[in-house]
Short mmCIF file of the C-alpha atoms (twelve columns), coordinates in Angstrom:
data_MODEL
# 
_entry.id   MODEL 
# 
loop_
_atom_site.group_PDB 
_atom_site.id 
_atom_site.type_symbol 
_atom_site.label_atom_id 
_atom_site.label_alt_id 
_atom_site.label_comp_id 
_atom_site.label_asym_id 
_atom_site.label_seq_id 
_atom_site.Cartn_x 
_atom_site.Cartn_y 
_atom_site.Cartn_z 
_atom_site.pdbx_PDB_model_num 
ATOM 1   C CA . MET A 1   -50.043 -19.386 68.475 1 
ATOM 2   C CA . SER A 2   -47.240 -21.911 68.203 1 
ATOM 3   C CA . TRP A 3   -43.869 -21.137 66.622 1 
ATOM 4   C CA . SER A 4   -44.744 -23.254 63.594 1 
ATOM 5   C CA . GLY A 5   -48.022 -21.361 63.155 1 
ATOM 6   C CA . ALA A 6   -46.192 -18.034 63.429 1 
ATOM 7   C CA . ALA A 7   -43.589 -19.216 60.891 1 
ATOM 8   C CA . ILE A 8   -46.295 -20.258 58.433 1 
ATOM 9   C CA . LEU A 9   -48.048 -16.906 58.856 1 
ATOM 10  C CA . ALA A 10  -44.748 -15.056 58.311 1 
ATOM 11  C CA . VAL A 11  -44.097 -17.000 55.091 1 
ATOM 12  C CA . ILE A 12  -47.593 -16.210 53.832 1 
ATOM 13  C CA . VAL A 13  -47.211 -12.485 54.604 1 
ATOM 14  C CA . LEU A 14  -43.789 -12.375 52.920 1 
ATOM 15  C CA . GLY A 15  -45.252 -14.129 49.870 1 
ATOM 16  C CA . ILE A 16  -48.043 -11.567 49.623 1 
ATOM 17  C CA . VAL A 17  -45.605 -8.647  49.930 1 
ATOM 18  C CA . TYR A 18  -43.354 -10.186 47.254 1 
ATOM 19  C CA . ALA A 19  -46.305 -10.706 44.893 1 
ATOM 20  C CA . MET A 20  -47.480 -7.112  45.391 1 
ATOM 21  C CA . ARG A 21  -44.005 -5.723  44.619 1 
ATOM 22  C CA . ALA A 22  -43.698 -7.933  41.540 1 
ATOM 23  C CA . GLY A 23  -47.120 -6.700  40.350 1 
ATOM 24  C CA . ASP A 24  -46.070 -3.078  40.859 1 
ATOM 25  C CA . LYS A 25  -42.895 -3.712  38.839 1 
ATOM 26  C CA . ILE A 26  -44.887 -5.227  35.961 1 
ATOM 27  C CA . LEU A 27  -47.314 -2.268  35.956 1 
ATOM 28  C CA . ALA A 28  -44.378 0.175   35.882 1 
ATOM 29  C CA . GLN A 29  -42.796 -1.697  32.942 1 
ATOM 30  C CA . GLN A 30  -46.092 -1.670  31.044 1 
ATOM 31  C CA . GLN A 31  -46.567 2.062   31.637 1 
ATOM 32  C CA . ALA A 32  -42.982 2.744   30.497 1 
ATOM 33  C CA . ARG A 33  -43.723 0.894   27.247 1 
ATOM 34  C CA . ILE A 34  -46.826 2.981   26.649 1 
ATOM 35  C CA . ASP A 35  -44.985 6.210   27.517 1 
ATOM 36  C CA . SER A 36  -42.188 5.462   25.027 1 
ATOM 37  C CA . ALA A 37  -44.503 4.344   22.198 1 
ATOM 38  C CA . THR A 38  -44.692 6.278   18.921 1 
ATOM 39  C CA . PRO A 39  -47.785 8.491   18.357 1 
ATOM 40  C CA . ALA A 40  -49.892 7.639   15.287 1 
ATOM 41  C CA . GLN A 41  -53.476 7.549   14.032 1 
ATOM 42  C CA . ALA A 42  -55.735 4.554   13.435 1 
ATOM 43  C CA . THR A 43  -59.023 4.055   11.665 1 
ATOM 44  C CA . VAL A 44  -61.491 1.666   13.273 1 
ATOM 45  C CA . VAL A 45  -62.174 -1.021  10.657 1 
ATOM 46  C CA . ASP A 46  -64.454 -3.175  12.788 1 
ATOM 47  C CA . LEU A 47  -65.451 -3.970  16.360 1 
ATOM 48  C CA . GLY A 48  -65.362 -7.440  17.831 1 
ATOM 49  C CA . ARG A 49  -66.651 -8.853  21.077 1 
ATOM 50  C CA . SER A 50  -67.441 -6.326  23.817 1 
ATOM 51  C CA . ASN A 51  -67.985 -6.836  27.540 1 
ATOM 52  C CA . ILE A 52  -69.502 -4.370  29.985 1 
ATOM 53  C CA . GLN A 53  -67.489 -4.023  33.198 1 
ATOM 54  C CA . PRO A 54  -70.035 -3.810  36.044 1 
ATOM 55  C CA . HIS A 55  -69.616 -0.887  38.440 1 
ATOM 56  C CA . GLN A 56  -66.752 0.593   36.383 1 
ATOM 57  C CA . ASP A 57  -68.673 2.377   33.625 1 
ATOM 58  C CA . THR A 58  -66.252 0.931   31.053 1 
ATOM 59  C CA . ILE A 59  -66.663 -1.480  28.191 1 
ATOM 60  C CA . THR A 60  -63.939 -3.881  27.083 1 
ATOM 61  C CA . VAL A 61  -63.866 -3.748  23.279 1 
ATOM 62  C CA . ARG A 62  -61.861 -5.749  20.733 1 
ATOM 63  C CA . LEU A 63  -60.959 -3.372  17.901 1 
ATOM 64  C CA . PHE A 64  -59.728 -4.130  14.399 1 
ATOM 65  C CA . LEU A 65  -57.648 -1.092  13.440 1 
ATOM 66  C CA . GLU A 66  -55.800 0.184   10.389 1 
ATOM 67  C CA . VAL A 67  -52.784 2.007   11.767 1 
ATOM 68  C CA . GLN A 68  -51.200 4.923   9.912  1 
ATOM 69  C CA . SER A 69  -47.891 6.469   10.905 1 
ATOM 70  C CA . ASN A 70  -45.202 8.551   9.258  1 
ATOM 71  C CA . TYR A 71  -42.668 5.753   9.739  1 
ATOM 72  C CA . ARG A 72  -44.223 2.686   8.069  1 
ATOM 73  C CA . PRO A 73  -46.949 1.768   5.558  1 
ATOM 74  C CA . PRO A 74  -50.501 1.349   6.906  1 
ATOM 75  C CA . TYR A 75  -51.173 -2.044  8.493  1 
ATOM 76  C CA . ARG A 76  -54.001 -3.772  10.338 1 
ATOM 77  C CA . VAL A 77  -54.009 -5.033  13.902 1 
ATOM 78  C CA . HIS A 78  -56.357 -6.258  16.623 1 
ATOM 79  C CA . SER A 79  -56.245 -4.506  19.993 1 
ATOM 80  C CA . VAL A 80  -58.356 -4.740  23.147 1 
ATOM 81  C CA . TRP A 81  -59.178 -1.553  25.028 1 
ATOM 82  C CA . ASN A 82  -61.216 -0.657  28.105 1 
ATOM 83  C CA . VAL A 83  -63.285 2.310   26.938 1 
ATOM 84  C CA . ASP A 84  -65.335 4.690   29.058 1 
ATOM 85  C CA . ALA A 85  -68.958 3.947   28.132 1 
ATOM 86  C CA . ALA A 86  -69.700 7.560   27.173 1 
ATOM 87  C CA . HIS A 87  -67.028 7.408   24.445 1 
ATOM 88  C CA . ILE A 88  -68.163 4.265   22.616 1 
ATOM 89  C CA . PRO A 89  -69.499 6.424   19.725 1 
ATOM 90  C CA . GLN A 90  -65.908 7.591   19.103 1 
ATOM 91  C CA . ILE A 91  -64.707 4.088   18.190 1 
ATOM 92  C CA . GLN A 92  -67.361 3.058   15.676 1 
ATOM 93  C CA . PRO A 93  -66.202 1.713   12.286 1 
ATOM 94  C CA . GLY A 94  -64.772 4.528   10.163 1 
ATOM 95  C CA . ALA A 95  -63.758 6.651   13.158 1 
ATOM 96  C CA . THR A 96  -60.179 7.883   13.489 1 
ATOM 97  C CA . VAL A 97  -58.537 7.669   16.898 1 
ATOM 98  C CA . ALA A 98  -55.150 8.725   18.295 1 
ATOM 99  C CA . VAL A 99  -52.938 5.742   19.149 1 
ATOM 100 C CA . LYS A 100 -49.373 4.892   20.103 1 
ATOM 101 C CA . ILE A 101 -47.331 2.081   18.526 1 
ATOM 102 C CA . ASP A 102 -45.066 0.011   20.748 1 
ATOM 103 C CA . GLN A 103 -41.404 0.490   19.791 1 
ATOM 104 C CA . SER A 104 -40.478 -3.192  19.947 1 
ATOM 105 C CA . ASP A 105 -43.719 -4.777  18.648 1 
ATOM 106 C CA . GLN A 106 -45.814 -2.837  16.136 1 
ATOM 107 C CA . GLN A 107 -48.732 -5.214  16.760 1 
ATOM 108 C CA . LEU A 108 -49.209 -3.606  20.195 1 
ATOM 109 C CA . VAL A 109 -51.260 -0.473  19.584 1 
ATOM 110 C CA . PHE A 110 -52.213 1.559   22.641 1 
ATOM 111 C CA . PRO A 111 -54.963 4.193   22.841 1 
ATOM 112 C CA . ASN A 112 -53.579 7.725   23.018 1 
ATOM 113 C CA . VAL A 113 -56.766 9.230   24.457 1 
ATOM 114 C CA . SER A 114 -57.782 9.851   28.065 1 
ATOM 115 C CA . TRP A 115 -60.994 7.808   27.843 1 
ATOM 116 C CA . ALA A 116 -59.504 4.429   26.899 1 
ATOM 117 C CA . ARG A 117 -56.896 2.092   28.384 1 
ATOM 118 C CA . PHE A 118 -55.038 -0.799  26.786 1 
ATOM 119 C CA . ASP A 119 -56.021 -4.214  28.161 1 
ATOM 120 C CA . TRP A 120 -52.747 -6.094  28.640 1 
ATOM 121 C CA . THR A 121 -54.432 -9.348  29.617 1 
ATOM 122 C CA . LEU A 122 -56.829 -9.661  26.681 1 
ATOM 123 C CA . SER A 123 -54.446 -8.181  24.072 1 
ATOM 124 C CA . GLN A 124 -51.865 -10.942 24.382 1 
ATOM 125 C CA . HIS A 125 -50.552 -12.290 21.099 1 
ATOM 126 C CA . THR A 126 -47.519 -13.949 19.631 1 
ATOM 127 C CA . PRO A 127 -44.943 -11.280 18.648 1 
ATOM 128 C CA . GLY A 128 -45.094 -10.571 14.937 1 
ATOM 129 C CA . GLN A 129 -48.563 -12.113 14.603 1 
ATOM 130 C CA . ALA A 130 -51.255 -9.936  13.005 1 
# 
């Protein structure tokens, strides 16, 4: 391998390592936001589009929730969660589910149950938008 080939390979490897570290940092920041969120309850008003995740036994579900907390009046929000398939009956319209409200953006509502995870990619919205 020539020096130029080795240099190109080194740049590629360094780029991959940098990208992996940046991804880890983003995941840590997201988890810190969830950990510091305020516990609340939400009622499932409606379900939107759902997608089955092959080989993961989860279903990505868009939920329309009415959030109730001790700190603000009830309000409605959309949220996208990855739900373990066996627990889909627990998020049908009318069901109440434990959630957490983001401290800096009340439109971000995370599941506070072991069988569901917030989908950061599909839950993107403009801050303050319902």
